[in-house]
VEXPA-48773 format. One record per atom (N, C-alpha, C): x, y, z. Coordinates in steps of 0.2 Angstrom, whole numbers, plus 2048, in hexadecimal, padded with zeros to 3 digits. Atoms other than C-alpha are relative to their C-alpha. Last residue first. Example, Ala and Ser with C-alpha at 12.3 -4.5 7.8 and 13.67 -1.06 7.14 Angstrom:
BEGIN
7FC7FA7FF8447FB8247FC8058038047FA80083E7EA827804806800
//
This chain:
BEGIN
7FC7FB80181A9768B57FD8078007FD7FF7FA80E9698BC8058068008057FC7FC80396A8AD8038028068017F98028129658A27FB8048047FA7FC7FE8169568AD8008077FD8017FE7F98049508AB8068048038057FB7FF8059518997FF8028077FD7FA8028159478987FB8068018007FF80780E9388A28028077FE8077FF8028139368B48008027F88017F980182392D8B67F98027FE8077FE80082591C8BE7FF8077FF8037FE7F98379178BB7F88037FE8017F980083A90C8AC7FD8038067FA7FC8008428FB8AF7FF8078007FD8007F98328F28B38068048018057FC7FC82A8F88A28038008087FF7F980283A8F28987FB8048057FA7FE7FD8398E18A18018077FF8018007F98268DF89D8078028038047FA7FE82A8E388B7FF8018077FC7FA8018378D688A7FD8068017FB8007FA82B8C98928058067FF8037FE7FA81E8CE8858048008068017F880082A8CD8777FC8028067F97FC8008318BC87C7FF8078007FE8007F981F8B587F8068048018057FB7FD81A8BB86D8028008087FE7F980182A8B38667FB8058037FA7FF7FC8268A286F8028087FE8027FF7F98148A38688068018058047FA7FF81A8A58577FF8028077FB7FB8018278978597FD8078007FC8007FA81A88B8608058068008047FD7FB80E88F8528048018068017F980281B88B8457FC8048067F97FD7FF82087B84E7FF8077FE7FF8007F980D87684E8078048028057FA7FE80B87A83C8018018077FD7FA80281A86F8387FC8068027FA7FE7FD8148618438038067FE8017FC7FB80286083C8078038038057FB80180285882C7FF8058058017FD80781184D82A7FC8067FF7FA7FE80281684A83C8008037F97FE7FA7FD8058498428068037FE8057FB80280083C8358028078037FE7FE80780F8328397FC8067FD7FA7FC80080B83384B8028027FA8027F97FE7F982D8478068058018037FD80680081E83D7FE8078027FB7FE80580B81A84C7FE8047FA8017F98017FD81A8598058027FB7FA7FE8027FA8078588008077FE7FF7FA8037EC8018638078027FE7FC7FB7FD7EB7EF8668008067FC7FE7FA8047DD7E38638048058037FE7FA7FC7DC7D286A8028057FB7FC7FC8047D37C48618018078048017F97FF7CE7B686C8048047FB8077FE8037CB7A48667FF8088018068058007DD79F86A7FA8037FC7FE8057FA7E77AF86C7FB7FB8008058067FF7E67B985B8037FC8067FC8067FD7EF7CA85B7FB7FA8028048067FD7E87D88518047FA8027FD8068027F17E884E7FC7FB8048008057FB7E77F884E8047FA7FE8017FD7F97EA8098467FF7FB8057FB8027FB7F18008378008048067FD7F97FF7E480982B8077FF8057FE7FE8077DF7F78258048078017FB8058017DD7F28388048027F97FB7FE7FB7D280183C8077FC7FE7FE7FA8027C77FD82D8068038047FC8018067C77EB8338028067FC7F98027FE7C27F18448047FE7FA7FC7FA7FE7B37FB83D8077FE8027FF7FC8067AD7EB8348048068017FA8038037AF7E18448028047F97FA7FE7FD7A47EE84D8067FC7FD7FE7F98017977EC8408068028037FE8008077977D98418028077FE7F98038007967D98548038017F97FF8078007867E48548077FE7FF7FE8038077877F68598007F88018057FD80577E7FF8688017FD7F98078048007887F48747FB8027FB8047FD8057997FC86F7F97FC7FF8007F97FF7A17F787F7FC8047FB8047FF7FA79B7E587E8008088018078008027A27E586C7FB8018068017FA8047B37EB8727F88007FD8007FA7FC7B47DE87F7FE8077FC8068017FC7B07D08727FF8068058067FE8057BD7D78667F98008048028058057CA7D58747FA8037FC8068037FE7D27E487C7FE7FB7FB8038058057E47EB87B7F97FD8037FD8068007E77FA8877FD7FB7FB7FF8037F97E080A88D8047FA8007FB7FC7FE7E181287B8027FD8077FA8048007D68038758068048028008067FB7C680B87B8077FC8008007FD7F97CB81C8737FF7FA8057F97FF7FE7CF8128638008038077FC8067FF7BE80B8638078018018028027FA7B681C8658037F98027FC7FC7FC7C08238567FE7FD8087F98028007B981484C8058048058008067FD7A78188518087FD8018008007F87AA82A84E8007F98038068037FD7AF82783C8008008078067FC8027BC8328337FA7FE8038017FB7FB7CB82A83C7FA8047FF8018047FA7CA81A8317FF8058068068038007C88248217FE7FD8078057FA8007D68308257F97FD8008007FD7F97E18218297FB8058018038057FB7DC8178198008038078078008027E082780E7FC7FB8058037FA7FD7F08298177F98007FF8008017F97F58178137FD8068048058047FF7F081A8017FF7FE8088067FC8007FB8298017FA7FB8018007FB7FA80A81F8087F98047FF7FC7FA8008078117FB7FF8048068047FA800800800800805806800
//
């Protein structure tokens, strides 16, 4: 599967709320398909299995078979790759801009702290 096909599968998988909910359930640790079906009680087993297959194709879950049980493990690497390609550079830019703003504000605060408290020029003129 090409990189672009992989990204298409990843976006498709993340684009459905049921699949995002399944991933939320798997973030705490691996679970059997039976446990996931119980947690998604509003859906039948066949529907849950279809969603799990989409997640597996997108490489967001890794399936391990132990006897009759099917254990589903969350794999965050595809999301990390997505973050690196699509979000990381924008986040770096935003952090640098915010860092510049912080430095400017702190520099301005230092200047104001160093200046003596003098009355405004108009007030000085009225005193004379």
